Predicted model as a PDB file, atoms N, CA, C, CB and O in Angstrom, pLDDT in the B-factor column:
MODEL        1                                                                  
ATOM      1  N   MET A   1       9.256   1.504  14.088  1.00 76.00           N  
ATOM      2  CA  MET A   1       9.396   0.177  14.467  1.00 76.00           C  
ATOM      3  C   MET A   1       8.653   0.240  15.667  1.00 76.00           C  
ATOM      4  CB  MET A   1      10.820  -0.350  14.603  1.00 76.00           C  
ATOM      5  O   MET A   1       8.920  -0.705  16.408  1.00 76.00           O  
ATOM      6  N   LYS A   2       7.458   1.358  16.305  1.00 78.00           N  
ATOM      7  CA  LYS A   2       6.584   1.524  17.265  1.00 78.00           C  
ATOM      8  C   LYS A   2       5.570   0.590  16.133  1.00 78.00           C  
ATOM      9  CB  LYS A   2       6.222   3.266  17.848  1.00 78.00           C  
ATOM     10  O   LYS A   2       5.331  -0.559  16.502  1.00 78.00           O  
ATOM     11  N   ALA A   3       4.942   1.058  14.715  1.00 78.00           N  
ATOM     12  CA  ALA A   3       4.139   0.662  13.898  1.00 78.00           C  
ATOM     13  C   ALA A   3       4.113  -0.749  13.593  1.00 78.00           C  
ATOM     14  CB  ALA A   3       4.298   1.329  12.945  1.00 78.00           C  
ATOM     15  O   ALA A   3       3.104  -1.338  13.206  1.00 78.00           O  
ATOM     16  N   MET A   4       4.984  -1.155  13.734  1.00 80.00           N  
ATOM     17  CA  MET A   4       5.642  -2.825  13.263  1.00 80.00           C  
ATOM     18  C   MET A   4       5.576  -3.511  14.787  1.00 80.00           C  
ATOM     19  CB  MET A   4       7.724  -2.837  12.499  1.00 80.00           C  
ATOM     20  O   MET A   4       5.374  -4.725  14.778  1.00 80.00           O  
ATOM     21  N   ASN A   5       5.667  -3.109  15.614  1.00 77.00           N  
ATOM     22  CA  ASN A   5       5.325  -3.702  16.910  1.00 77.00           C  
ATOM     23  C   ASN A   5       4.060  -3.703  17.496  1.00 77.00           C  
ATOM     24  CB  ASN A   5       6.016  -3.200  17.767  1.00 77.00           C  
ATOM     25  O   ASN A   5       3.587  -4.490  18.316  1.00 77.00           O  
ATOM     26  N   ARG A   6       3.440  -2.445  16.823  1.00 81.00           N  
ATOM     27  CA  ARG A   6       1.787  -2.324  17.471  1.00 81.00           C  
ATOM     28  C   ARG A   6       0.859  -2.878  16.220  1.00 81.00           C  
ATOM     29  CB  ARG A   6       1.229  -0.399  17.915  1.00 81.00           C  
ATOM     30  O   ARG A   6      -0.369  -2.788  16.204  1.00 81.00           O  
ATOM     31  N   ASN A   7       1.696  -3.492  15.133  1.00 81.00           N  
ATOM     32  CA  ASN A   7       0.894  -4.323  14.439  1.00 81.00           C  
ATOM     33  C   ASN A   7      -0.195  -2.826  13.722  1.00 81.00           C  
ATOM     34  CB  ASN A   7       0.074  -5.710  15.660  1.00 81.00           C  
ATOM     35  O   ASN A   7      -1.415  -2.987  13.759  1.00 81.00           O  
ATOM     36  N   GLN A   8       0.208  -1.862  13.295  1.00 87.00           N  
ATOM     37  CA  GLN A   8      -0.674  -0.709  13.093  1.00 87.00           C  
ATOM     38  C   GLN A   8      -0.497  -0.282  11.327  1.00 87.00           C  
ATOM     39  CB  GLN A   8      -0.134   0.643  14.272  1.00 87.00           C  
ATOM     40  O   GLN A   8       0.623  -0.274  10.816  1.00 87.00           O  
ATOM     41  N   LEU A   9      -1.409  -0.036  10.743  1.00 94.00           N  
ATOM     42  CA  LEU A   9      -1.151   0.062   9.306  1.00 94.00           C  
ATOM     43  C   LEU A   9      -0.655   2.010   9.750  1.00 94.00           C  
ATOM     44  CB  LEU A   9      -2.929  -0.453   7.984  1.00 94.00           C  
ATOM     45  O   LEU A   9      -0.917   2.674  10.752  1.00 94.00           O  
ATOM     46  N   VAL A  10       0.179   2.392   8.383  1.00 95.00           N  
ATOM     47  CA  VAL A  10       0.734   3.673   8.397  1.00 95.00           C  
ATOM     48  C   VAL A  10       0.301   4.031   6.663  1.00 95.00           C  
ATOM     49  CB  VAL A  10       2.581   3.649   8.903  1.00 95.00           C  
ATOM     50  O   VAL A  10       0.040   3.163   5.830  1.00 95.00           O  
ATOM     51  N   ASN A  11       0.310   5.457   6.423  1.00 96.00           N  
ATOM     52  CA  ASN A  11       0.096   5.989   5.160  1.00 96.00           C  
ATOM     53  C   ASN A  11       1.747   6.753   5.296  1.00 96.00           C  
ATOM     54  CB  ASN A  11      -1.522   7.076   4.976  1.00 96.00           C  
ATOM     55  O   ASN A  11       2.391   7.020   6.310  1.00 96.00           O  
ATOM     56  N   ILE A  12       2.088   6.962   3.819  1.00 96.00           N  
ATOM     57  CA  ILE A  12       3.441   6.778   3.731  1.00 96.00           C  
ATOM     58  C   ILE A  12       3.886   8.329   2.572  1.00 96.00           C  
ATOM     59  CB  ILE A  12       3.766   4.944   3.037  1.00 96.00           C  
ATOM     60  O   ILE A  12       3.004   8.218   1.720  1.00 96.00           O  
ATOM     61  N   MET A  13       4.104   8.654   2.467  1.00 97.00           N  
ATOM     62  CA  MET A  13       4.549   9.502   0.523  1.00 97.00           C  
ATOM     63  C   MET A  13       5.910   9.087   0.494  1.00 97.00           C  
ATOM     64  CB  MET A  13       4.551  11.741   0.216  1.00 97.00           C  
ATOM     65  O   MET A  13       6.851   9.413   1.217  1.00 97.00           O  
ATOM     66  N   TYR A  14       5.823   8.083  -0.756  1.00 97.00           N  
ATOM     67  CA  TYR A  14       7.538   7.184  -1.032  1.00 97.00           C  
ATOM     68  C   TYR A  14       7.768   7.975  -2.452  1.00 97.00           C  
ATOM     69  CB  TYR A  14       7.517   4.862  -1.333  1.00 97.00           C  
ATOM     70  O   TYR A  14       6.894   8.262  -3.269  1.00 97.00           O  
ATOM     71  N   MET A  15       8.996   8.217  -2.522  1.00 97.00           N  
ATOM     72  CA  MET A  15       9.516   8.422  -3.994  1.00 97.00           C  
ATOM     73  C   MET A  15      10.010   7.484  -4.577  1.00 97.00           C  
ATOM     74  CB  MET A  15      10.419   9.293  -4.172  1.00 97.00           C  
ATOM     75  O   MET A  15      10.873   6.956  -3.875  1.00 97.00           O  
ATOM     76  N   SER A  16       9.853   6.899  -5.763  1.00 93.00           N  
ATOM     77  CA  SER A  16      10.273   6.217  -6.299  1.00 93.00           C  
ATOM     78  C   SER A  16      11.875   6.545  -6.908  1.00 93.00           C  
ATOM     79  CB  SER A  16       9.301   6.004  -6.992  1.00 93.00           C  
ATOM     80  O   SER A  16      12.285   7.703  -6.833  1.00 93.00           O  
ATOM     81  N   LYS A  17      12.626   5.620  -7.424  1.00 92.00           N  
ATOM     82  CA  LYS A  17      13.942   5.636  -8.107  1.00 92.00           C  
ATOM     83  C   LYS A  17      13.850   6.785  -9.485  1.00 92.00           C  
ATOM     84  CB  LYS A  17      14.294   3.931  -8.632  1.00 92.00           C  
ATOM     85  O   LYS A  17      14.855   7.460  -9.706  1.00 92.00           O  
ATOM     86  N   THR A  18      12.676   6.954 -10.333  1.00 95.00           N  
ATOM     87  CA  THR A  18      12.335   7.669 -11.165  1.00 95.00           C  
ATOM     88  C   THR A  18      11.969   8.812 -10.653  1.00 95.00           C  
ATOM     89  CB  THR A  18      11.572   7.179 -11.841  1.00 95.00           C  
ATOM     90  O   THR A  18      11.881   9.633 -11.566  1.00 95.00           O  
ATOM     91  N   GLY A  19      11.639   9.396  -9.351  1.00 95.00           N  
ATOM     92  CA  GLY A  19      11.502  10.606  -9.101  1.00 95.00           C  
ATOM     93  C   GLY A  19       9.947  10.572  -8.639  1.00 95.00           C  
ATOM     94  O   GLY A  19       9.484  11.427  -7.884  1.00 95.00           O  
ATOM     95  N   GLU A  20       9.136   9.425  -9.204  1.00 96.00           N  
ATOM     96  CA  GLU A  20       7.724   9.913  -8.612  1.00 96.00           C  
ATOM     97  C   GLU A  20       7.085   9.749  -7.340  1.00 96.00           C  
ATOM     98  CB  GLU A  20       6.850   9.453  -9.280  1.00 96.00           C  
ATOM     99  O   GLU A  20       7.561   8.874  -6.617  1.00 96.00           O  
ATOM    100  N   VAL A  21       6.081  10.424  -6.903  1.00 96.00           N  
ATOM    101  CA  VAL A  21       5.772  10.327  -5.452  1.00 96.00           C  
ATOM    102  C   VAL A  21       4.356   9.659  -5.378  1.00 96.00           C  
ATOM    103  CB  VAL A  21       5.802  11.818  -4.709  1.00 96.00           C  
ATOM    104  O   VAL A  21       3.362   9.784  -6.094  1.00 96.00           O  
ATOM    105  N   THR A  22       4.606   8.915  -4.279  1.00 96.00           N  
ATOM    106  CA  THR A  22       3.148   8.113  -4.145  1.00 96.00           C  
ATOM    107  C   THR A  22       2.776   8.095  -3.341  1.00 96.00           C  
ATOM    108  CB  THR A  22       2.895   7.014  -4.345  1.00 96.00           C  
ATOM    109  O   THR A  22       3.738   8.119  -2.573  1.00 96.00           O  
ATOM    110  N   LYS A  23       1.107   8.032  -2.270  1.00 96.00           N  
ATOM    111  CA  LYS A  23       0.772   8.153  -1.164  1.00 96.00           C  
ATOM    112  C   LYS A  23       0.552   6.309  -0.980  1.00 96.00           C  
ATOM    113  CB  LYS A  23      -0.501   9.324  -1.012  1.00 96.00           C  
ATOM    114  O   LYS A  23      -0.012   5.827  -1.963  1.00 96.00           O  
ATOM    115  N   ARG A  24       0.842   5.499  -0.111  1.00 95.00           N  
ATOM    116  CA  ARG A  24       0.861   4.318  -0.069  1.00 95.00           C  
ATOM    117  C   ARG A  24       0.320   3.775   1.550  1.00 95.00           C  
ATOM    118  CB  ARG A  24       2.265   3.973  -0.542  1.00 95.00           C  
ATOM    119  O   ARG A  24       0.905   4.183   2.553  1.00 95.00           O  
ATOM    120  N   ARG A  25      -0.561   3.057   1.618  1.00 96.00           N  
ATOM    121  CA  ARG A  25      -0.778   2.603   2.639  1.00 96.00           C  
ATOM    122  C   ARG A  25      -0.567   1.294   2.883  1.00 96.00           C  
ATOM    123  CB  ARG A  25      -1.730   2.896   2.866  1.00 96.00           C  
ATOM    124  O   ARG A  25      -1.166   0.444   2.224  1.00 96.00           O  
ATOM    125  N   VAL A  26       0.643   0.839   4.228  1.00 96.00           N  
ATOM    126  CA  VAL A  26       1.118  -0.413   4.227  1.00 96.00           C  
ATOM    127  C   VAL A  26       1.251  -0.485   5.448  1.00 96.00           C  
ATOM    128  CB  VAL A  26       2.207  -0.748   3.488  1.00 96.00           C  
ATOM    129  O   VAL A  26       1.205   0.444   6.255  1.00 96.00           O  
ATOM    130  N   LYS A  27       1.492  -2.044   5.721  1.00 95.00           N  
ATOM    131  CA  LYS A  27       1.687  -2.926   7.095  1.00 95.00           C  
ATOM    132  C   LYS A  27       3.473  -3.132   7.184  1.00 95.00           C  
ATOM    133  CB  LYS A  27       0.712  -4.736   6.934  1.00 95.00           C  
ATOM    134  O   LYS A  27       4.217  -3.819   6.484  1.00 95.00           O  
ATOM    135  N   ILE A  28       3.628  -2.653   7.800  1.00 94.00           N  
ATOM    136  CA  ILE A  28       5.202  -3.016   8.278  1.00 94.00           C  
ATOM    137  C   ILE A  28       5.971  -4.077   8.665  1.00 94.00           C  
ATOM    138  CB  ILE A  28       5.466  -2.508   9.152  1.00 94.00           C  
ATOM    139  O   ILE A  28       6.849  -3.554   9.351  1.00 94.00           O  
ATOM    140  N   MET A  29       6.166  -5.246   8.635  1.00 94.00           N  
ATOM    141  CA  MET A  29       6.401  -6.277   8.233  1.00 94.00           C  
ATOM    142  C   MET A  29       7.805  -6.368   9.309  1.00 94.00           C  
ATOM    143  CB  MET A  29       6.443  -6.338   6.592  1.00 94.00           C  
ATOM    144  O   MET A  29       7.892  -6.570  10.520  1.00 94.00           O  
ATOM    145  N   LYS A  30       8.969  -6.082   8.086  1.00 94.00           N  
ATOM    146  CA  LYS A  30      10.482  -6.253   8.794  1.00 94.00           C  
ATOM    147  C   LYS A  30      11.051  -5.093   8.290  1.00 94.00           C  
ATOM    148  CB  LYS A  30      11.461  -7.656   8.389  1.00 94.00           C  
ATOM    149  O   LYS A  30      10.798  -4.612   7.185  1.00 94.00           O  
ATOM    150  N   ILE A  31      11.911  -4.600   9.205  1.00 94.00           N  
ATOM    151  CA  ILE A  31      13.124  -3.920   8.959  1.00 94.00           C  
ATOM    152  C   ILE A  31      14.302  -4.424   8.883  1.00 94.00           C  
ATOM    153  CB  ILE A  31      13.278  -3.148   9.684  1.00 94.00           C  
ATOM    154  O   ILE A  31      14.646  -5.474   9.426  1.00 94.00           O  
ATOM    155  N   THR A  32      15.234  -3.459   7.966  1.00 93.00           N  
ATOM    156  CA  THR A  32      16.672  -3.833   8.250  1.00 93.00           C  
ATOM    157  C   THR A  32      17.207  -2.470   8.476  1.00 93.00           C  
ATOM    158  CB  THR A  32      17.474  -4.681   7.029  1.00 93.00           C  
ATOM    159  O   THR A  32      16.566  -1.530   8.946  1.00 93.00           O  
ATOM    160  N   ASP A  33      18.432  -2.455   8.099  1.00 93.00           N  
ATOM    161  CA  ASP A  33      19.156  -1.402   7.955  1.00 93.00           C  
ATOM    162  C   ASP A  33      18.833   0.072   7.097  1.00 93.00           C  
ATOM    163  CB  ASP A  33      20.145  -1.991   7.517  1.00 93.00           C  
ATOM    164  O   ASP A  33      18.845   1.226   7.525  1.00 93.00           O  
ATOM    165  N   ASP A  34      18.591  -0.363   5.946  1.00 95.00           N  
ATOM    166  CA  ASP A  34      18.466   0.792   4.830  1.00 95.00           C  
ATOM    167  C   ASP A  34      16.834   0.299   4.113  1.00 95.00           C  
ATOM    168  CB  ASP A  34      20.080   0.706   3.449  1.00 95.00           C  
ATOM    169  O   ASP A  34      16.274   0.954   3.235  1.00 95.00           O  
ATOM    170  N   THR A  35      16.411  -0.682   4.582  1.00 96.00           N  
ATOM    171  CA  THR A  35      14.831  -1.080   3.458  1.00 96.00           C  
ATOM    172  C   THR A  35      14.080  -1.407   4.864  1.00 96.00           C  
ATOM    173  CB  THR A  35      14.879  -2.915   1.934  1.00 96.00           C  
ATOM    174  O   THR A  35      14.565  -1.318   5.992  1.00 96.00           O  
ATOM    175  N   PHE A  36      12.627  -1.851   4.455  1.00 96.00           N  
ATOM    176  CA  PHE A  36      11.679  -1.927   4.936  1.00 96.00           C  
ATOM    177  C   PHE A  36      10.601  -3.148   3.921  1.00 96.00           C  
ATOM    178  CB  PHE A  36      11.337  -0.448   5.131  1.00 96.00           C  
ATOM    179  O   PHE A  36      10.303  -3.029   2.733  1.00 96.00           O  
ATOM    180  N   LYS A  37      10.180  -4.332   4.930  1.00 96.00           N  
ATOM    181  CA  LYS A  37       9.253  -4.756   3.851  1.00 96.00           C  
ATOM    182  C   LYS A  37       7.733  -4.646   4.441  1.00 96.00           C  
ATOM    183  CB  LYS A  37       9.626  -6.331   3.354  1.00 96.00           C  
ATOM    184  O   LYS A  37       7.537  -4.615   5.656  1.00 96.00           O  
ATOM    185  N   ALA A  38       6.680  -4.590   3.492  1.00 96.00           N  
ATOM    186  CA  ALA A  38       6.118  -4.051   4.018  1.00 96.00           C  
ATOM    187  C   ALA A  38       4.487  -4.694   2.926  1.00 96.00           C  
ATOM    188  CB  ALA A  38       6.827  -2.538   4.185  1.00 96.00           C  
ATOM    189  O   ALA A  38       4.585  -5.001   1.738  1.00 96.00           O  
ATOM    190  N   TYR A  39       3.486  -4.736   3.531  1.00 96.00           N  
ATOM    191  CA  TYR A  39       2.301  -5.319   2.392  1.00 96.00           C  
ATOM    192  C   TYR A  39       1.880  -3.900   2.412  1.00 96.00           C  
ATOM    193  CB  TYR A  39       0.920  -6.711   2.857  1.00 96.00           C  
ATOM    194  O   TYR A  39       1.660  -3.141   3.356  1.00 96.00           O  
ATOM    195  N   CYS A  40       1.802  -3.677   0.660  1.00 95.00           N  
ATOM    196  CA  CYS A  40       0.938  -2.410   0.024  1.00 95.00           C  
ATOM    197  C   CYS A  40      -0.022  -2.922   0.165  1.00 95.00           C  
ATOM    198  CB  CYS A  40       1.052  -1.841  -1.380  1.00 95.00           C  
ATOM    199  O   CYS A  40      -0.211  -4.137   0.221  1.00 95.00           O  
ATOM    200  N   PHE A  41      -1.014  -1.817   0.269  1.00 95.00           N  
ATOM    201  CA  PHE A  41      -2.631  -2.085  -0.092  1.00 95.00           C  
ATOM    202  C   PHE A  41      -2.884  -1.451  -0.981  1.00 95.00           C  
ATOM    203  CB  PHE A  41      -3.685  -1.795   0.821  1.00 95.00           C  
ATOM    204  O   PHE A  41      -3.985  -1.803  -1.404  1.00 95.00           O  
ATOM    205  N   LEU A  42      -2.338  -0.407  -1.735  1.00 91.00           N  
ATOM    206  CA  LEU A  42      -2.299   0.233  -2.979  1.00 91.00           C  
ATOM    207  C   LEU A  42      -1.841  -1.111  -4.498  1.00 91.00           C  
ATOM    208  CB  LEU A  42      -0.983   1.622  -2.663  1.00 91.00           C  
ATOM    209  O   LEU A  42      -2.447  -1.228  -5.564  1.00 91.00           O  
ATOM    210  N   LYS A  43      -0.771  -1.808  -4.080  1.00 92.00           N  
ATOM    211  CA  LYS A  43      -0.612  -2.555  -4.896  1.00 92.00           C  
ATOM    212  C   LYS A  43      -1.224  -3.739  -4.859  1.00 92.00           C  
ATOM    213  CB  LYS A  43       0.389  -2.627  -5.004  1.00 92.00           C  
ATOM    214  O   LYS A  43      -1.531  -4.275  -5.923  1.00 92.00           O  
ATOM    215  N   GLN A  44      -1.553  -4.451  -3.432  1.00 95.00           N  
ATOM    216  CA  GLN A  44      -1.810  -5.641  -2.780  1.00 95.00           C  
ATOM    217  C   GLN A  44      -1.174  -6.511  -2.825  1.00 95.00           C  
ATOM    218  CB  GLN A  44      -2.662  -6.082  -2.956  1.00 95.00           C  
ATOM    219  O   GLN A  44      -1.496  -7.628  -3.231  1.00 95.00           O  
ATOM    220  N   ALA A  45       0.245  -6.038  -2.263  1.00 97.00           N  
ATOM    221  CA  ALA A  45       1.351  -7.560  -2.596  1.00 97.00           C  
ATOM    222  C   ALA A  45       2.415  -7.102  -1.642  1.00 97.00           C  
ATOM    223  CB  ALA A  45       2.160  -7.852  -4.540  1.00 97.00           C  
ATOM    224  O   ALA A  45       2.414  -5.961  -1.180  1.00 97.00           O  
ATOM    225  N   GLN A  46       3.319  -8.000  -1.354  1.00 97.00           N  
ATOM    226  CA  GLN A  46       4.718  -7.566  -0.495  1.00 97.00           C  
ATOM    227  C   GLN A  46       5.444  -6.455  -1.315  1.00 97.00           C  
ATOM    228  CB  GLN A  46       5.883  -8.953  -0.287  1.00 97.00           C  
ATOM    229  O   GLN A  46       5.138  -6.165  -2.472  1.00 97.00           O  
ATOM    230  N   ARG A  47       6.349  -5.917  -0.657  1.00 96.00           N  
ATOM    231  CA  ARG A  47       6.831  -4.886  -1.342  1.00 96.00           C  
ATOM    232  C   ARG A  47       8.149  -4.633  -0.444  1.00 96.00           C  
ATOM    233  CB  ARG A  47       5.753  -3.660  -1.496  1.00 96.00           C  
ATOM    234  O   ARG A  47       8.085  -4.950   0.743  1.00 96.00           O  
ATOM    235  N   THR A  48       9.122  -4.177  -0.862  1.00 96.00           N  
ATOM    236  CA  THR A  48      10.506  -3.597  -0.068  1.00 96.00           C  
ATOM    237  C   THR A  48      10.820  -2.179  -0.861  1.00 96.00           C  
ATOM    238  CB  THR A  48      12.047  -4.819  -0.225  1.00 96.00           C  
ATOM    239  O   THR A  48      10.881  -1.821  -2.037  1.00 96.00           O  
ATOM    240  N   PHE A  49      11.019  -1.448   0.705  1.00 96.00           N  
ATOM    241  CA  PHE A  49      10.790   0.486   0.360  1.00 96.00           C  
ATOM    242  C   PHE A  49      12.525   0.310   1.190  1.00 96.00           C  
ATOM    243  CB  PHE A  49       8.822   1.918   1.646  1.00 96.00           C  
ATOM    244  O   PHE A  49      13.143  -0.342   2.031  1.00 96.00           O  
ATOM    245  N   LYS A  50      12.665   1.573   0.077  1.00 96.00           N  
ATOM    246  CA  LYS A  50      13.848   2.057   1.196  1.00 96.00           C  
ATOM    247  C   LYS A  50      13.814   3.031   1.902  1.00 96.00           C  
ATOM    248  CB  LYS A  50      14.974   2.315   0.769  1.00 96.00           C  
ATOM    249  O   LYS A  50      13.366   4.096   1.478  1.00 96.00           O  
ATOM    250  N   ILE A  51      14.315   2.872   3.229  1.00 95.00           N  
ATOM    251  CA  ILE A  51      13.845   3.757   3.954  1.00 95.00           C  
ATOM    252  C   ILE A  51      14.508   5.813   3.734  1.00 95.00           C  
ATOM    253  CB  ILE A  51      14.202   2.928   5.389  1.00 95.00           C  
ATOM    254  O   ILE A  51      14.014   6.766   4.337  1.00 95.00           O  
ATOM    255  N   ASP A  52      15.634   5.878   2.756  1.00 96.00           N  
ATOM    256  CA  ASP A  52      15.520   6.821   2.614  1.00 96.00           C  
ATOM    257  C   ASP A  52      14.960   7.803   1.483  1.00 96.00           C  
ATOM    258  CB  ASP A  52      16.297   6.854   2.902  1.00 96.00           C  
ATOM    259  O   ASP A  52      15.350   8.879   1.030  1.00 96.00           O  
ATOM    260  N   ARG A  53      13.647   6.786   1.173  1.00 97.00           N  
ATOM    261  CA  ARG A  53      13.311   7.386  -0.184  1.00 97.00           C  
ATOM    262  C   ARG A  53      11.254   7.625   0.462  1.00 97.00           C  
ATOM    263  CB  ARG A  53      13.817   5.846  -1.978  1.00 97.00           C  
ATOM    264  O   ARG A  53      10.206   7.864  -0.138  1.00 97.00           O  
ATOM    265  N   VAL A  54      11.569   7.417   1.716  1.00 96.00           N  
ATOM    266  CA  VAL A  54      10.216   7.662   2.812  1.00 96.00           C  
ATOM    267  C   VAL A  54      10.182   9.117   2.995  1.00 96.00           C  
ATOM    268  CB  VAL A  54      10.369   6.893   4.477  1.00 96.00           C  
ATOM    269  O   VAL A  54      10.905   9.652   3.835  1.00 96.00           O  
ATOM    270  N   LEU A  55       9.241   9.899   2.124  1.00 97.00           N  
ATOM    271  CA  LEU A  55       9.460  11.550   2.209  1.00 97.00           C  
ATOM    272  C   LEU A  55       8.752  11.638   3.604  1.00 97.00           C  
ATOM    273  CB  LEU A  55       8.629  12.653   0.811  1.00 97.00           C  
ATOM    274  O   LEU A  55       9.516  12.116   4.443  1.00 97.00           O  
ATOM    275  N   ALA A  56       7.318  11.266   4.177  1.00 96.00           N  
ATOM    276  CA  ALA A  56       6.520  11.468   5.516  1.00 96.00           C  
ATOM    277  C   ALA A  56       6.013  10.023   5.541  1.00 96.00           C  
ATOM    278  CB  ALA A  56       5.209  12.749   5.532  1.00 96.00           C  
ATOM    279  O   ALA A  56       6.047   9.274   4.565  1.00 96.00           O  
ATOM    280  N   ILE A  57       5.420   9.625   7.062  1.00 94.00           N  
ATOM    281  CA  ILE A  57       5.327   8.637   7.542  1.00 94.00           C  
ATOM    282  C   ILE A  57       3.767   8.900   8.887  1.00 94.00           C  
ATOM    283  CB  ILE A  57       6.965   8.298   8.000  1.00 94.00           C  
ATOM    284  O   ILE A  57       3.957   9.533   9.925  1.00 94.00           O  
ATOM    285  N   VAL A  58       2.589   8.372   8.591  1.00 93.00           N  
ATOM    286  CA  VAL A  58       1.795   8.649   9.721  1.00 93.00           C  
ATOM    287  C   VAL A  58       1.017   7.609  10.036  1.00 93.00           C  
ATOM    288  CB  VAL A  58       1.029   9.735   9.586  1.00 93.00           C  
ATOM    289  O   VAL A  58       0.611   6.877   9.133  1.00 93.00           O  
ATOM    290  N   PRO A  59       0.762   7.429  11.040  1.00 91.00           N  
ATOM    291  CA  PRO A  59       0.104   6.062  11.603  1.00 91.00           C  
ATOM    292  C   PRO A  59      -1.595   6.381  10.957  1.00 91.00           C  
ATOM    293  CB  PRO A  59       0.238   5.919  13.746  1.00 91.00           C  
ATOM    294  O   PRO A  59      -2.050   7.524  10.928  1.00 91.00           O  
ATOM    295  N   VAL A  60      -2.294   5.293  10.525  1.00 90.00           N  
ATOM    296  CA  VAL A  60      -3.569   5.398  10.231  1.00 90.00           C  
ATOM    297  C   VAL A  60      -4.454   5.637  11.838  1.00 90.00           C  
ATOM    298  CB  VAL A  60      -3.953   3.984   9.318  1.00 90.00           C  
ATOM    299  O   VAL A  60      -3.909   5.294  12.887  1.00 90.00           O  
ATOM    300  N   ILE A  61      -5.295   6.012  11.825  1.00 82.00           N  
ATOM    301  CA  ILE A  61      -6.112   6.020  13.061  1.00 82.00           C  
ATOM    302  C   ILE A  61      -7.412   5.948  12.864  1.00 82.00           C  
ATOM    303  CB  ILE A  61      -5.925   7.095  13.829  1.00 82.00           C  
ATOM    304  O   ILE A  61      -8.070   6.831  12.313  1.00 82.00           O  
ATOM    305  N   ARG A  62      -7.953   4.658  13.402  1.00 71.00           N  
ATOM    306  CA  ARG A  62      -9.216   4.161  12.974  1.00 71.00           C  
ATOM    307  C   ARG A  62     -10.154   4.529  13.760  1.00 71.00           C  
ATOM    308  CB  ARG A  62      -9.291   2.868  12.848  1.00 71.00           C  
ATOM    309  O   ARG A  62     -10.131   3.940  14.841  1.00 71.00           O  
ATOM    310  N   ARG A  63     -10.965   5.274  13.628  1.00 60.00           N  
ATOM    311  CA  ARG A  63     -12.236   5.828  14.356  1.00 60.00           C  
ATOM    312  C   ARG A  63     -13.396   4.845  14.348  1.00 60.00           C  
ATOM    313  CB  ARG A  63     -12.746   7.171  13.673  1.00 60.00           C  
ATOM    314  O   ARG A  63     -13.719   4.086  13.435  1.00 60.00           O  
ATOM    315  N   GLU A  64     -13.967   5.006  15.555  1.00 52.00           N  
ATOM    316  CA  GLU A  64     -15.591   3.792  15.335  1.00 52.00           C  
ATOM    317  C   GLU A  64     -16.278   5.252  14.862  1.00 52.00           C  
ATOM    318  CB  GLU A  64     -16.664   2.672  17.332  1.00 52.00           C  
ATOM    319  O   GLU A  64     -15.988   6.406  15.178  1.00 52.00           O  
ATOM    320  N   SER A  65     -17.424   4.650  13.875  1.00 52.00           N  
ATOM    321  CA  SER A  65     -18.397   5.033  13.195  1.00 52.00           C  
ATOM    322  C   SER A  65     -19.374   5.591  14.409  1.00 52.00           C  
ATOM    323  CB  SER A  65     -18.912   3.874  12.252  1.00 52.00           C  
ATOM    324  O   SER A  65     -19.631   4.660  15.172  1.00 52.00           O  
ATOM    325  N   GLU A  66     -19.897   6.638  14.750  1.00 48.00           N  
ATOM    326  CA  GLU A  66     -20.843   6.853  15.465  1.00 48.00           C  
ATOM    327  C   GLU A  66     -22.423   6.745  14.842  1.00 48.00           C  
ATOM    328  CB  GLU A  66     -20.494   8.036  15.952  1.00 48.00           C  
ATOM    329  O   GLU A  66     -22.681   7.168  13.715  1.00 48.00           O  
ATOM    330  N   ILE A  67     -23.486   6.098  15.758  1.00 53.00           N  
ATOM    331  CA  ILE A  67     -24.353   5.991  14.998  1.00 53.00           C  
ATOM    332  C   ILE A  67     -25.399   6.863  15.616  1.00 53.00           C  
ATOM    333  CB  ILE A  67     -24.627   4.682  14.738  1.00 53.00           C  
ATOM    334  O   ILE A  67     -25.471   7.043  16.832  1.00 53.00           O  
ATOM    335  N   ILE A  68     -26.473   7.571  14.455  1.00 51.00           N  
ATOM    336  CA  ILE A  68     -27.117   8.254  14.894  1.00 51.00           C  
ATOM    337  C   ILE A  68     -28.592   8.100  14.970  1.00 51.00           C  
ATOM    338  CB  ILE A  68     -26.756   9.074  14.457  1.00 51.00           C  
ATOM    339  O   ILE A  68     -29.277   8.967  15.513  1.00 51.00           O  
TER     340      ILE A  68                                                      
ENDMDL                                                                          
END                                                                             
């Protein structure tokens, strides 16, 4: 919920229904009881994910590049 409210990108580890685990960077757009809709940068499309298949979620922290 926080990531969606802050318009923040997150990295997720997600297990498909076939058991394949993928790492995806997503922008969460809508959350329902057991799913969420997000823009998936891996697939470059909007996708629906089942919450119980998310293995891990980490916010993307953008750091400014240092100029030397």
